[in-house]
GULO-876203 format. One record per residue (C-alpha): residue in three letters; x, y, z. Coordinates in steps of 0.02 Angstrom, whole numbers, padded with zeros to 5 digits, always signed. Each point is the difference from the previous one (the first is absolute). Layout:
N
ALAXYZ...
***
This chain:
395
UNK-00002-00008+00025UNK+00074+00180-00082UNK+00048+00112+00132UNK-00099+00187+00000UNK+00114+00125-00045UNK-00023+00179+00105UNK+00112+00110-00071UNK-00074+00151-00057UNK+00144+00101-00051UNK+00143+00001-00145UNK+00058+00168+00016UNK+00085+00128+00142UNK-00078+00133-00094UNK-00177-00083+00030UNK-00034+00143+00134UNK-00076+00196+00014UNK+00127+00122-00048UNK-00008+00094+00147UNK+00081-00157+00106UNK+00167+00021-00106UNK+00012+00208+00001UNK-00048-00026+00205UNK+00141-00131+00006UNK+00127+00075-00073UNK-00029+00154+00113UNK+00000-00107+00163UNK+00154-00075-00056UNK+00099+00162-00022UNK-00095+00087+00162UNK-00061-00149+00130UNK+00092-00140-00031UNK-00008-00073+00189UNK-00180+00029+00034UNK-00096-00135+00012UNK-00204-00031-00030UNK-00131-00113+00032UNK-00146-00016-00131UNK-00180-00083+00031UNK-00116-00075-00119UNK-00179+00065+00035UNK-00160-00082-00064UNK-00118+00143-00052UNK-00127-00119-00069UNK-00019-00123+00113UNK+00054-00132-00129UNK+00006-00204+00057UNK+00155-00090-00050UNK-00017-00177-00047UNK+00072-00153+00087UNK+00184+00018-00043UNK+00019+00174-00050UNK+00148+00047+00101UNK+00099-00135-00053UNK-00025+00026-00202UNK+00048+00190+00047UNK+00164-00062+00067UNK+00039-00095-00116UNK-00046+00170-00114UNK+00122+00109+00116UNK+00124-00148+00005UNK+00025+00011-00187UNK+00024+00191+00004UNK+00187-00031+00062UNK+00026-00040-00157UNK-00027+00171-00103UNK+00144+00098-00040UNK+00032+00144-00123UNK+00050-00049-00172UNK+00127+00103-00108UNK-00149+00064-00131UNK-00119+00054+00162UNK+00162+00094+00076UNK+00008+00071-00159UNK-00168+00057-00019UNK+00036+00072+00174UNK+00137+00092-00039UNK-00087+00074-00190UNK-00167+00050+00097UNK+00036+00047+00150UNK+00169+00104+00022UNK-00044+00069+00163UNK+00024-00171+00080UNK+00183+00009+00062UNK+00125-00131-00075UNK+00025-00052+00145UNK-00174-00046+00047UNK-00011-00096-00161UNK+00148-00102+00055UNK-00084-00010+00155UNK-00155-00077-00086UNK+00108-00113-00101UNK+00048-00108+00147UNK-00154+00045+00105UNK-00091-00183+00043UNK-00155-00008+00070UNK+00020-00131+00184UNK-00157-00091+00034UNK+00043-00003+00188UNK-00053+00168+00017UNK-00197-00031-00041UNK-00096-00107+00138UNK-00147-00086-00063UNK-00134-00079+00117UNK-00195-00054-00050UNK-00117-00045+00141UNK-00151-00074-00073UNK-00046+00141-00150UNK+00119+00147+00071UNK+00143+00017-00046UNK+00160+00096+00065UNK+00151+00081-00079UNK+00127+00103+00071UNK+00175+00057-00060UNK+00136+00067+00091UNK+00192+00024-00044UNK+00088+00168-00062UNK-00109+00122-00089UNK+00128+00023-00122UNK-00055-00199-00027UNK-00169-00030+00051UNK-00068+00148-00096UNK-00024-00096-00189UNK-00097-00144+00096UNK-00170+00081+00003UNK-00064+00033-00154UNK+00066-00176-00051UNK-00084-00081+00155UNK-00165+00084-00049UNK-00007-00054-00168UNK+00042-00165+00048UNK-00120-00029+00138UNK-00148+00053-00153UNK+00052-00102-00131UNK+00041-00155+00123UNK-00186+00036+00077UNK-00074-00001-00165UNK+00079-00158-00062UNK-00006-00099+00161UNK-00188+00029+00003UNK-00045-00025-00167UNK-00086+00152-00047UNK-00053+00011-00170UNK+00042+00180-00091UNK-00033+00056-00167UNK+00079-00061-00164UNK+00158+00083-00053UNK-00106+00073-00153UNK-00145+00082+00114UNK+00152+00070+00104UNK+00082+00085-00155UNK-00187+00051-00055UNK-00030+00094+00181UNK+00164+00054+00008UNK-00048+00096-00186UNK-00150+00076+00059UNK+00094+00091+00175UNK+00137+00047-00150UNK-00152+00071-00100UNK-00064+00096+00134UNK+00164+00083+00066UNK+00038+00037-00210UNK-00160+00113+00000UNK+00028+00076+00166UNK+00173+00027-00072UNK+00104-00023+00162UNK+00154-00077+00058UNK+00010-00154+00077UNK+00123-00132+00065UNK-00019-00189+00079UNK+00026+00003+00158UNK-00067-00184+00034UNK+00136-00113+00074UNK-00046-00016+00175UNK-00171-00099-00012UNK+00003-00051-00189UNK-00107-00174-00033UNK+00160-00047-00080UNK+00153+00007-00076UNK-00089-00074-00150UNK-00125+00156+00016UNK+00129+00105+00030UNK+00088-00025-00171UNK-00189-00011-00117UNK-00027+00177+00071UNK+00176+00077-00019UNK-00002-00074-00187UNK-00156+00080-00038UNK+00022+00176+00077UNK+00162+00004-00113UNK-00075-00069-00156UNK-00041+00185-00078UNK-00168+00015+00083UNK+00027+00094+00150UNK+00054+00196-00068UNK+00082+00055+00162UNK+00050-00160+00103UNK+00149+00062+00087UNK+00068-00133+00064UNK+00016-00146+00141UNK+00038+00001+00193UNK+00050-00171-00031UNK+00217-00009-00049UNK-00018-00153-00085UNK-00142+00037-00128UNK+00052+00149-00038UNK+00163-00060-00068UNK-00098-00166-00080UNK-00116+00153-00076UNK+00133+00131-00036UNK-00107+00138+00111UNK+00022+00092+00140UNK+00033-00042+00180UNK-00086+00106+00111UNK-00001+00028+00190UNK+00091+00110+00133UNK-00016-00035+00176UNK-00147-00100+00112UNK-00072+00030+00173UNK+00122-00107+00071UNK+00146+00154-00030UNK-00094+00127+00109UNK-00061-00113+00134UNK+00184-00067+00027UNK+00051+00183+00016UNK-00143+00034+00119UNK+00060-00141+00105UNK+00191+00050-00012UNK-00021+00166+00006UNK-00162+00079+00072UNK-00196+00008-00081UNK+00046+00214-00015UNK+00162-00032-00088UNK-00066-00156-00132UNK-00062+00091-00139UNK+00144+00130-00008UNK+00129-00121+00030UNK-00059-00122-00113UNK-00009+00101-00139UNK+00177+00090+00043UNK+00091-00185+00010UNK-00096-00037-00190UNK+00076+00148-00063UNK+00170-00030+00064UNK-00007-00172-00106UNK-00097+00042-00142UNK+00049+00166-00024UNK-00157+00079-00095UNK-00056-00177-00076UNK-00143-00112+00051UNK-00091+00155+00052UNK-00179-00050+00046UNK-00028-00006+00196UNK-00128-00092+00066UNK-00099+00118+00110UNK-00112-00094+00136UNK+00098-00111+00116UNK-00047+00135+00143UNK-00140+00074-00103UNK+00013+00104-00136UNK-00059+00160+00133UNK+00181-00032+00074UNK+00108-00032-00155UNK-00054+00151-00078UNK+00036+00098+00158UNK+00168-00073-00009UNK+00021+00001-00209UNK+00082+00177-00007UNK+00036+00095-00154UNK+00175-00073-00017UNK-00079-00180-00010UNK-00163+00062-00090UNK+00106+00071-00153UNK+00141-00146+00021UNK-00133-00134-00025UNK-00095-00033-00162UNK-00137-00053+00094UNK-00117-00100+00121UNK-00066-00173+00003UNK-00180-00013+00101UNK-00040-00181+00072UNK-00123+00034+00121UNK-00177+00094+00043UNK-00085+00102-00109UNK+00097+00038-00170UNK-00099+00161-00038UNK+00021+00063+00151UNK+00181-00038-00006UNK+00021+00082-00162UNK-00077+00169+00062UNK+00126+00000+00143UNK+00133-00040-00131UNK-00050+00133-00107UNK-00011+00126+00158UNK+00158-00029+00061UNK+00108+00029-00153UNK-00095+00155-00029UNK+00042+00054+00178UNK+00172-00044-00058UNK+00000+00125-00135UNK+00004-00175-00133UNK-00110-00033-00151UNK-00099-00141+00054UNK+00014-00056-00192UNK+00182-00008+00004UNK-00019-00136+00142UNK-00083-00169+00000UNK-00100-00122+00105UNK+00020-00172-00022UNK-00168-00100+00081UNK+00040-00172+00027UNK-00137-00037+00143UNK-00117-00152-00066UNK-00026+00066-00170UNK-00124-00067-00131UNK-00071+00092-00156UNK-00148+00073+00084UNK+00113+00089+00145UNK+00144+00079-00136UNK-00167+00052-00092UNK-00052+00113+00137UNK+00182+00047+00055UNK+00040+00061-00179UNK-00169+00085-00027UNK+00034+00081+00183UNK+00169+00053-00036UNK+00035+00018-00176UNK+00065+00168-00030UNK+00053+00054+00182UNK+00147-00135+00033UNK+00112-00123-00080UNK-00089-00184-00007UNK+00069-00165-00009UNK-00061-00163+00054UNK+00096-00166+00078UNK-00154-00126-00020UNK+00041-00178+00087UNK-00124-00136+00048UNK-00134+00052-00129UNK+00140-00029-00135UNK+00062-00155+00089UNK-00128-00116+00072UNK-00163+00043-00093UNK-00049-00152-00037UNK-00159-00042+00053UNK+00068-00032+00192UNK-00018+00062+00153UNK+00179+00089-00004UNK+00097-00023+00180UNK+00032+00142+00114UNK+00147-00021+00083UNK+00134+00100+00060UNK+00192-00009+00058UNK+00054+00148+00121UNK+00156+00056+00084UNK-00038-00031+00169UNK+00152+00038+00110UNK+00159+00089-00004UNK+00175-00048+00072UNK+00047+00178+00017UNK+00201+00055+00007UNK-00009+00010+00212UNK-00063-00206-00020UNK-00177+00020+00070UNK-00129-00086-00122UNK-00125+00150-00008UNK-00200-00038-00091UNK-00021+00086-00162UNK-00187+00069-00038UNK-00078+00089-00146UNK-00133+00126+00027UNK-00113+00006-00166UNK-00111+00109-00074UNK-00146-00121-00005UNK-00057+00040+00185UNK+00024-00122+00142UNK+00106-00111-00117UNK+00164+00018+00087UNK+00096-00150+00014UNK+00115-00047+00122UNK+00045-00012+00187UNK-00157+00104+00087UNK+00101+00078+00128UNK+00113+00053-00148UNK-00146+00067-00097UNK-00057+00095+00153UNK+00166+00061+00029UNK+00024+00062-00184UNK-00159+00081-00006UNK+00028+00086+00154UNK+00192+00085-00045UNK-00091+00038-00195UNK-00175+00064+00058UNK-00090-00116-00101UNK-00173-00020+00085UNK-00066-00148-00091
***
């Protein structure tokens, strides 16, 4: 009887671009700090018997991945802001499965990652993608045919063409499978999508010769809050980003400690230096209005800047945002699960968060995120209340 192969990944670049850009910065600035990540099953999905063992096999197989010469050349040619030192480091990097702890109790799954931040930072997205793909495989959930997935994707492309909006594919972490992701990317790059901007997935960006897209994630700001304080988090996160990238990769994530707090610290220097901001929680129209007002206060023409919207988008949301914001500020859209896991099945609602940081004074400090979604803050409850008090956040 043949043994099932639960290996999911065949390229070390099959990951979100911002994981590599953050890793490059962490290697340079924070090589001795450690991190802990925790899997959160937001959708209360029930995992079938034997799931943990299958996931462990997939994790073990990750140790075989390494940067190829062609992949390194792609990064050198397309991402000149990634230092030669970092690319040499990445060429020698190997996933260490011992950093990942997996347990299953009945239908409940627990996954934890711990180790040096510069190493463990790459685990989050592949683990989520692996959990998603294995879940559908082991529950024998039957999705649409390849032909219908192509037709569905082309229908979305038709809407985005009519709206004349720039959009990118951001769907690695909760994709149905590598196979579906590949079909979607092939469809998006066949010439039908007039303003397709690229992919957050570096492997698919290389495969289909489009731009890899991304800057930094919430964990960048969450780390800085744990290391330096909540008051200093936004400013120091941006300052350190500028120190590493000198004006490249200029889209700032705004909602780790609410947008209102962010804009208090996004001063004229940062407002002029960064090309725009990314929206990832809360009402997108309200966010756009706040962003436009902020740039006007800074004496900056909002049309010279742009917002990347990336929060649970579909064609209807993109249309609403476009109609409300067009002609007021630059617009772009990062579309994730609606592209890579729209196959007639319930998409998984799963995340993996940086939950603790070993700071420079050798203490583990819990991390928190204070979302623009009211009452949806995440992290240690005591630290959430502390952060809200320090930052004068009432909800």
